[in-house]
N, C-alpha and C positions, 0 to 999 in steps of 0.2 A: 517286373519282379513282384511276386505275390507278397502281401503284407501279413505279418503275424497279427492275427486278430486278437484283441484284448478280450478277456473273459466276459465282460459285461456287454459286449457288442455282438449282435446277432448277424452272422454271415449269411448272405442271401444268394440264391441262385440267380445268375444273370438272365434277364428276360429279353425277348426280341425287340421290345419297344424302347430300349435304352438309347439307341441312336436317335429315335424320334424325339425323345425327351431332351437330348443334348441339342437338337436342332432348335429348341425353344429358347436357348440362350442367345441373347443379342450378340455377345462377344464371339460366338462361333459361326456367325453368318457367312464369313468368308473362308471358313476352314473346310477343307475337302472331307468327304465321308470317310475316306481311308484313314485319315489322321484321327478322326473321332473314334473310328472302330479300333484303332491302335490304343487310344486312351481307355476304351472300355476293356480291352483284353488285358492291359497291364494293371488295371485297377482292381480293387476288391469292392464288391457291392455289399454294403452293410446297412443295418438298421440300428439307430440309437433310439431307445424307447423314450417316451415322454418323461420329463423330470430327470433324465440321466445326463451325465456330463459328457459332452463331446470332446472337451479337453479341460485340463486343470492348470492353474497357475504353477509355473515351475517345471512343467513337463517338457521333455525334449520335443521340438517341433520337427517332425520327419515326414509329414504327409500333406499333400494338397487335398483339399476337400471340395468335391463338386456336389453341391446340394441339389438333388433332383426334386425332392418333396420335403416339406417340413420347414421348421425355423428354430432358431435358438437365440438366446439373449446372452450378451457378453457382460460379465460383472467383474468388478475389481474391489478388493477390500482396502479401505483407506481409513486409518485411525479407528479400527474396530467397527467400521460401518461399511456395508456393501453399497456400491454405486453402480448403477446400470450405465454402460457406455454406449450401447446401441443394440440393434436387432438385425440379425442376418436371416433373410428369408429366401427360399428357393424361388426361381432358379438363380443361383449365384455360386461364386467360387471363393473359397477361403483357405485358411491354413498357409503353409509355406508354398512359395511360387518360384519358378525358374529365376536364377540370379539373385534371389532373396538372401540376405545375410541373417535372417531370423534363426536363432538357435533354440530358444525355449519360449514358451508362452508366458505372457505377463498377466494374464487374467484367466477367468474360467468361462466356459460356454455351457449353458444349460438348455436342454431341449424343451421348447414350449409345447411341442406335440411330437408324435413319432416322426423321425427324420431319416430319410433315405439318402445315402451318400455313396459316391464313388471315391475311394481313397487311393491316391497314387503316391508311392514312396518317392522321396527325393532322389534316390539312386537312379531313377528312370529319366531324370531330366536331361542328362547328356544324350541319351538315345533319342529323346524327344526332339532335341535341336537338330539331330541328323535326319530325323524322320519327316518333320514338317515345320518349315519356317513359319507358315501362317498360324499354326497352333501355338508355337512358341511366342510369336509376336502378340497374339491375342492375350496370352496369359501375362506377358510382360506389361501390356497395357493395363490389365487389371491391377498389377502390382503398383504401377505408376499412379493410377487413380487412387488406389488405397493409401499410398504414402501421402498424396496430396490431401485427401479427405482427412486422414489422421492428423496431418500437420495443421490443417485448418481447425480441427477440433482441439488440438493441444494449444494452438494460438488463442483460441477462445477461452480455454481453461486458464491460460496465462493471464489474459486480460481480466477474466472474472476474479482470479486470485488477487491480481493487483488492485482491482476495484474493491474487493472485499477488505484488503488491508487499508486502502485509502478511506473507505467508509468507516471502518472501525476507528481509524485514527481521527477522522473528522468528527465522529460522534464523541470521541474522548475529548478532543480539543474544544468542541462547542459546549460540552457539558459544563466545564468550569465557568466560562463567562455567563452562560445562561443561568447557572445556579447562583452566581454572584448577583445578577440582575434581580432574580427572584428574592434573594435574601435581602438585598439593599432596599428594594421597593417595599417589602413587608416592614422592614425596620423604619423606613421613611414614613410609611403610613402610621405606624405606632407612635412615632416621634411627633408627627404633626397633630395628633390628637391632643397632645399637651400644650400646643402652641396657644390656643385661645386663652387659657388661664394665665399663662406667662405674659401674653400681650396685654391682658386686662390689668395685670399688676404694674406693668410699665406705663401704660397710657394714663393711669390715674395719678401718677407722680408729677410733681412740679419740677421739671428739669429745664435749665436754661438752654436757649437755642445754641449757644456757643458750646455748651457741654455735649449736646447731641452731635454737633459737627465733630468734636474731638473724639467722641465714642466711635463714630463712623470711620474716622481716619484710622484709629487704632485697629478696629475690627478688620477693615478691608485691606489694610496694609498686611495684616497676618494672612488673610486669604490669598493675597497675591504673592507674598514672599515665602511663606512656609514650604510650599511644594518644591521650591528650588534649593532649599537649604539642605546641607548634608544630614543624613539620617543619624539620630542620636545613638550612641552606644548604650549597652545595657546599664552600665554604671552611670552614664550621663542622664538616662531616663529616670533611674531611681533617685538620683540627686534632685532633679527637677521636680519629681513627684513629691518628695519630702518638703522642698521649699514651698511649693504651691499649697500643700496641706497645712503647713505652718502658717502661711499668710492667711488662708481662709479661716483657720481656727482662731487666730488672734482677733479677727474682725467678726467672728460669730456668724459667718455666712452659712445659710441653710443649703441643704442638698450638696454638701461638699463632695461626697463620693462620686456623684454624677458629674460634677464640674471638673474635678481634677483630672480624670482620664482624658477628657476631651481637650483640656488645656495643654496637657503633656503632648498629645498627638499633634497639636498645632504649634508646639514650641512656644507656648504663651507664658513667658517668664514673669517673675514677680514684678519686675520694673514696669511691664505693661499694665499689670494690675494696679500698681501705684499711680500710674497716670490716670487710670479710670477713677480710682478713689479720690483723686485730687480735684476732680471737676464735678462730682455729684454729691448730694447729701448722703450722710451715713445710712439713713433709713432706706435709701434707694439702692444700696449696694447689692443686696441679694437679688432683687428682681432684675436689675440691670445685668449682672453677671449671668443669671439664668437666661436672659434674652440673648446675650453674647454666645453662650453655649448652644442655644437653639440654632442660631445662625451658622455656627461652625459645624455642628453636627449635620444640619441640612446640606451645607456645602460639601461635606465629606461624602455623604450618601449619594448626592447627585453626581459627584466626581467619579465615584465607584461605578455607578450605572453607565456614565458616559464612557469610562475606560472599558467596561465589559462589552458595551455595544460596539465600541470601536474595534475591539478584538474580533468580534463576530464579523464585522464588516471587512476587516483585514483578511480573515479566513476565506470569506466568500470571494474576495478579490483574488486571493492566491489560487483558489480553485479555478476561477475563470482564466487566469493567466496560465495555469498549468495545463488545463484541457483545451484552451483556445476555443471555448464553447461559443463565443460570440464572433468568431472569425471563420472565413472560408479556408479550407485546407489548400493553401497555395504558397509558393516560394516567396519569402519576404526576408528583409534584413532583420536578423534575430540577435538580440542581446543575450549572450551566453549567461551572463551573471543573473539576469532576470529569471531565466529558466531554472538555474541552480537554486536560487532563493526560493522560488515557489515550490520546487521539489522538496527542499529541506523542510519547508513549512508542512507539506503533506506528510512527511515522515517524522515530524517532531515527537509524536507520541512514542515511537520506537526509541528515539534518542533518550527520552526521559525514562522509559521502562528499563533500558539496559544501562542507564547512567553513562552514556557515551559522551565524551567531550569532543566537540567539533572545532577544528582549527581551519580558518579561512586564510589562505595566502593568495588573494586575488590580485592579479596584475592591474596596473592602471593603464588607461587609454587602450583597452582591449577593443579592437574593431568588431563591428557586427559581422555576422556571416550570413550568406544567402542560403536559407534552409527552410524546411517545414518545421515550425516550432513545436508542434505536437509530437512529431517523431523524435526530435531531439530530447524532449522531456521523457520519452520512453527510455532513451539511452541513460539519462541521469537516474531515472527511477530504478532501473535494473542494476546499474552499477552500485548505487548507494544501498539498495536493499540487500544485494549480495554481500557487500562489505559489512553491513550491520549484522547480518546473519552469522558471519564468520567471527565476529568479535566476541570477547568474553563478556559476562554479565557486568563485571566491574573493570575499571581501569581501561576501558575502550577508548581509542582515539581515532577519529576520522578526520582526515585532512583533505580539503578541497583546494586545488592549486590551479591557477590559470596563468597563461603566458603566451607570447607570440614566438613563433619559430619560423623564420623565413616568411613565406606568404600564407602561413597557417595560424589558426588559433588553436591552442592546445589546452586540454583539461586533464588533470590528473586526480584520480580518486585513490587515496592511500589509506590502508587500515593496518592496525597492529595485531591482526588475528594470527592464527597458526600457520598461514600460508597455504599455497596449493602444491601438493606433491608433484615433484618434477616429472614423474612418469605419466601424469595425466594432463599436464599443462598444454600439450599439443591438441587435446581433445575438447577442451572446455567450450569452444565455440561451435561444436557439432550440435545439430538439432537433436533434442531428446536426451542428450547426455547430462546427467545430474548426479551429484554425490549426496543429495538430500534424500530423506526417506519418502515413502509413498505418501502422497497428500501434502507434502511440504514444498514440492517444486515440480515443474513440468519439464525441465530441461530445455526450455525455449527462451529463457531470459537473455542469455549471452548470444544465442542465435539471432534474436531480434536486434541486439546491439550491433552485431556484425552486418546484418542486412541493411539496417538504417545507415550505418557508416558507409557501406559500399554505395548505397543509393546517393549519398552526398559526396562521393569521390574522396572520402576521408580514409583514415587508417586508425587501427587500434592495435595495441600490443600490451603485453603484461609482463611484469617482472615480479617474481615471488620468492620469498625465503621465509623461514619461521620468524614471525614478529614484524614482517613488512611485506605487504602486497600492494603493487601499484598498477592500476589500469590507466594507460595514457591514450586519450582520444584526440585526434587532430583533424580539423576541417579547413579546407581552403577558404579564404575570405570570399572569393568569387567562385 
């Protein structure tokens, strides 16, 4: 069936060497000459000039394209930016193929040089099946390979997208403790500069050994006990601040403004100050209290640095647990809770950004399952990411639930988002199916979930209604 040639396409007269050109295609090696001659007769021979579009996004896909000479690049627009998806170079076959369900093009093809093409309309495919089984089989092989290659590319996009999200989250999470370490270390350096003068003032005083012992007891009891005491309310802090100010003012202690803030932070009540004043001379009170403040401030800064360093260490440990970067990919007995915890850590920046409240209803005595831990973490990542994407900016609630059911360990991920429309619930596990915009999702997340669960002989199902969507995943213990 001849094709209606578009105005920008130059229709060419078929030449006698077209059959020889088709013979250069590897896929046509087992196809008889008569079938290739049929392909030539049923097709239009056209020229797409350099820089012209061989197809545009959103156009109806009605033609198979047999590229004899030339090449074109496939581009897709994402978030206002064009992205090159690949290059098609002759000799190759593109466009719609027999038994393909493609309806319209999702990207644009731009010729990098003059491109000579045989165009075969899809209405000829039925006749092709009856004309040559070998030709049909060759083209179906092309379609199969194209789907496989495209799926691999989308899987890579999905992994890169997930890696990008994890990297952004990790950078965000590491920034806070790293900044805290820098800030505390700078403050510690500034603070220690004052130490020699305060030490000189203390060392030149005549203080009895018993008094020194009592000072040490009071000081280090505060260092040990204060972190475990309940945090003061705003009113309690203000009352303590006033009491300490009054105490220091009455005794004419110098540098009161510096001392009072530190003493409030450490719950250093007036009765502790009374104990200090009772064992030292009046003249030694200011230097001794400044020495006490120096030790408390140093302890606080070192504690902050230790906490921030510990947070970084915890993040690195979570990354190793999540990725299993230090283990071989082999079946092992996996703790479901450990994988969920590390995945939540990786997504914590999203939880904070969207102000989502996470509820954990984790069962006790949940047995380990024999699985590939890295693959299970892909399941948790995709389910949690989808749930977070679906939830509102405020008042979001994400529930993680684990329990045993017969010989299986089950995990439920529940969100209070708008739900999945009933008419598409049966399609959500299809590869490339997505309700997200271009550049926001690849449509492979739930397909990965399904394939991983199938690989582990498990099952997944979804229940959804407005305000409640639950994905349940169950794995056999063995």
